[in-house]
N, C-alpha and C positions, 0 to 999 in steps of 0.2 A: 338470187344468190344470198345466202345468209350473211349477215353482217357480223355476227358473233358465232364462233365455233362452239360445239358442244362442250359442256363442262368436262375437264380432264378427269380421268379415272385414277384412283390411287393404286397403281400397279407398279411393280419394279420392272424397269426396262431391261431388255436383254443386253448383253455386252459386258465388258469388264467393269469392276467396281467403280472406277472413277467416272463412268458414264451413267451410273444409275441415277434416275430421276423419275418424275411422274410421267406416265405414259398417256398421251392424249388419245381421245376416242378415235377409233379407226373404222367405224362402221359407216359406209356411205349411205346416202338417202336411197330409199327404194326406187327402182327404176332408173338408176344412174346408168347412162350409156357407157359401154366399154369402149376404150379407144381401139381403133383398127390396128391390126398388126400384133404379132405375138410378143413383141419386145416389151410392151407396157401392160400386158394383161394382168400381171401379178400386182399391179399398183392400185387396184380397187377403184377404177374410174379416174385416177389422176392423169393429167395430161401435161405436156411441157408448157411452161409459163410463156405466154405469147409475147410479153413485153420485156423479157430479159435483155439487157444490153451489154453486160460484161460479166466475166467470170462464171464458171460452172454452167455454161450454156448447153442446152440439149443439142446433140450432134457433135459438140466439141468435147464434152466430158461423157463419162459412161452413161449417166442419167441426166444430170443437170438439175436446174431448179424446176420444181413441179407445182402445178395448181391442184389443190385438193377439191373434191366436189363441194365441200362446205364453204369454199371461197378463200381459204387460207393458202399460204405458200409453204412448200416443203423444200428445205435446203438439206441436202445429204450431209451427214456429219463427216467431217474430214478425218483422216488418220491422225493418230497421236503424233506430236503433242498438240497440234492445232485444233483438232476436233474437241477433245476434252476441255481445252482452254476456253474455247468459245462457248461450250455448254456451261461451264462454270460461271462465265460472265453473265449469261442470260439467267441462270438460276439465282445469281446474286442480286440482280436488279429487277427481276420480274415482279409485277404486282400480284401475280398468281402464286408464285413459288417463294416469294419473300414478302408475304403480306404483312408480316410483323416488323418490317424494316422501319427504323426510325432515323436513319441517316439522311439528313437533308440533302447532301450532295447526290446520293443515289436516287432519292425521291425526285429531285429536279431532273436528273438525267433521263428518267423514264419518259419524259415529255418528248424527247428527241429520238426515241427508238421505236421500231415496230413492236407491237405487243407480241409476247412469247407465250405459247400455249403448251409447251412441253415437247417430249420426244414422241414421234410417231413411227410406227413400224407396221407394214402390211402383214396380215395373218399368214400369207404364203411365203413371206421372206422375213422372218422375225429378226434376223441379224442385220438387215438393212435399216439403219437408223437415220431419221430425218429430224431436223429442227422444225417445229410447226410454228409459223410466224404469220402475223397480220399482213395481208396484202393492202398496202396503203394506197393503192391506185383503184381499189374496187368501186369507189364512189365517183370516179372520174369519167367524163365524157371525152373521148379521144385523148388519153393521157400522153404527155410528152415527158420523156425521162432522160435525165443525165446522171451518170455515175462518175463522181470525182474522187480520186484518191487524194487524201489530205495528209500533209506533213512534209518535212524536208528529207525524211528518210523513209524508204519503202521496205526496210528490213529492220528487224528487232535487235535488241542488244545481244541476243544469244545466237545470232546468225553466224554461219561459218564464213571464212574469208572468201570462199568460192561463191556463196550466196550473195555476199555484199558486192563482189565484183560484178556478178550477173545483174543485180538490181541497178547498180550505178550505171552500167553500160547500156541498160535498157532505155533510160531517160536521164542523161547527164545533167539536164537543167532542173531536176527535181530539187536539189539543194537550194538553188537560186529562186525558183518560181514558187515552190512550196505546195504545189498540187499538180495532178495529172488528170486530164479528161480521159476517163477509161472507157467511155462509150456514151452514145446518146441516141435517142429515137424521137424524131420530130414529125409532127403531123402537119401536112400542107393542105389547107382548105380547098385550094383551087383544083387539086387533083384527087382529093379524098384518099390520100395515100401517105405512107410514112417514109421518111428518109432515115436510114440507120447508119451510124458510124461506130466503128470498134476502136480498140485501144491504139491501133496503128495510126488512126487519125489524130488522137491526142499526142502520141509520141512525135508526130510530124510537126507539131506546133512549136515555134520558136518565139523568142522575145517579140519580134516584129509582127508575128501573125497571131499571137495568143489572143488578143482582144477580139479580132474578127472571128477567130475560131470558136470562142465562147459565145459571141453574139449570135452565131448561127443557130444555136439552140432556141433563141427567143424570136426567131423570124418564122412566121407562119406561111411564108410563100408570097405574101403581099406586103406585109409591113412588120416592123419591129415592135414586139409587145413590150413596150417600156413599162407598162403597169405590172407585168409579170416580173420584170427585172427588179423593180423597186420592191415588190412583195418578197422576192427571194432574198434580197439583201437584208430585209428586216428579220427574216427567219434565221439567216446565218448569223446575224448579230446576236441573237438570243443564245445560240450555241456557243459563240465566242465568249459571251459573258460567263457562261458556265465554266468553260475551260480556264478562263482567267482567274476564277474564284476557287478552283479546286486543286489539290495537290495529292490526291489519292491514287490516280490512275494515269498512265501514259499509254497512248494509242499509236500503233504502227500499222501501216498498210490498211488503214480503215478508210471508209468512204462516207461521203454525204450523197444521198440519193434525192435529187430534186425532181418534182413533177409540177407541171402547170397544165391548165386546160381552160376551155371556155365552158362555163357551167350553163345549165339550162336557164337559171334565173327566172325571170318573169315570162320567158318565151317557152312555148311548148316544144316537144321534140320535133314536131313537124316544122315549126318555124326555124329552129336551129338547122334542120336538114335543108330547108329551102334556102336559108341564108348561105350555107356552105355551097350548095349546088349553084346558086345564082352568082356567086363569086366566080365559079367556073365558066358560066355563060358570059359574064363580063369580060373574062380574060380572053375568050375565044371569039368575041363579037368583032366584026370588022368595022372600021370607019366610025367607031364610037357609038354604034347603034345599041339600044337596050330593048330587049323584048318586054312585052307587057307583064309577064310573070315576074320579071326582075323588079319593076317599079312597084308591083303589088306587094312583094315580100319586103322590100325596103320601106314601103309605106307603113307596113305593120310594125317594123322596128322603130320607125320615126314616131308613130302613134304612141308606142310604148314610152319612147323618150319624152314626148310632150306630156304624157300623163304623169310619169314619175317626176319630171321637172316641175310641173305645175303644183303637185302636192308639196314639194319641198320649198318652192319659192312663190307661192300664190299671192303673197302680200307684198312682193318686191316690185318696185317700178321697173327695174331692169329686165323683168320678165318680158315686157312688151318689146323692148329692143331685141332681146335674145330671140324671141319667137319670129320677129320680122326677118332677122338675119338667117335663122334656120329655114324659114319658109322660102326665102329667095334662093338659098342654097339648094334646098330640096327640089324646088321647081326646075332649077337649071339641070339637076341630075336626072329628072324624070323626062326631060325632053328627048326627042329621037336622036339628036346629035349633041354631044358634049364638047365644050371648048376646054382645051387643056388636058391634063392628065387625069383619067378616070380614077385610077387607083389612089392618087393623092387626095382627090376630093372625097372618095369613100373613106379613106383613112381619117380625114378630119372629122367627118360625121361620127364614125364609129368610136373614136376616142372620146367624143363628148357624150356618149351614152352613159347614163348613170349605172351604178352597180346592179340595179334591178334588171337591166337589159343585158349588159355585158359584165359578168362578174368574173373576176380573176381569182382562181383558187390555186394556191401554191403550197405544196408541202415540201419540207426539207427534213429528212430523217437520216440518222447515222446508221450504217450497216457494216457488216464484216468485222468480227471481233476475235479473230483467231490469234491476234498479236496484241493483246491488252495485258499490261503488267502493273503490279502495285508500284507506287512511287511516293516520294515525299517532296517532290518539286513540281512546279507548274510545267505542263507539257508545252514547252516552248516551240517545238517543231510543229505541232498541230495549230497552236495559236498563230504562228507565222503564216502557215498555209491559209487559214481562214481569213486573216487580215488581207493577204494579197488577193484572195479570191474576191473579197468585198471590193477592194480597190479596182480590180479589173472590171467588175460589173458596174461599179459607179462610173468609171471612165466611159463605158458604153452609153450610160445615161447622159453623161455630160457632153457627149460628142455632138 
């Protein structure tokens, strides 16, 4: 899969004048397989985005979010005024279409957005316009995704009274909580499968259940990934700093899209696969018995741990004590029968693996910009939402 899409062509996009922009390359690689079924044949090898968790989902909308053969994501342009407004936003901040931008506020904002590559349109349907965007999950192994609507209001200043009433009634706690979990997709290692939650799950969360509802995203089926929580907080704090320092733009009904995953690190794909499968074996083994393959795989992980740890602390006396403790712990885990809770012992060992063996990669990007407006004040609603989101995640860590 290509990590960078083809360079955009300088062509005028079809559509009304306010939608005119550069048209991204639309020629798929040779030999690209066509999706089955007539419904998608006109889309030049594009397929529904498999990891979409909220809004514009295939099967829910007419087309939904699509994946282009070059690895980018296609979001169908919405009807006016939302579509042209989002298009204008991307043209204003894009490093491709606003290369001469010198505004420090916008330059900093680019770091927190998916890259934008222009408008895409299939040759057989030139009036179907799509925003061509970076797929920020393309480098991930088993990505877990959470879509969170940020802000105390999910409607913009120009919304009708009917729209305001509709949005307020959808989630009355938005004003107090400042965010809404709009969807999530969580990978469970023991079953090698995903758990998916839609916006109804987020709407069901109240004050008393909010923390547990958010923490569910960081649980892999065996343990809570505290490392991923801490990393996500750091990312959100960066976005918060940007919002607190700028008075140019206000955002409504916009989201942060968070992803976390276990990267390959120093382990090969085979080892990672073994590691996941062996967790499944451990979960299903009766009476605490561990098969030989489990010990073999865990031994590889432990060897990696010892190697990485020794490089970092080879001159420290404490290494001897650490190794003795780890050896004793590992031998007890390699026995035919284990005393105590298998999962808790595994968790202790895995949390002590250095980043070379278990590396947490977390991305937090802002998405959905159909309701962004010029302003001369700090976006207090978005700031409030980000702060409360950080507070909730920090409370999960402190628990």
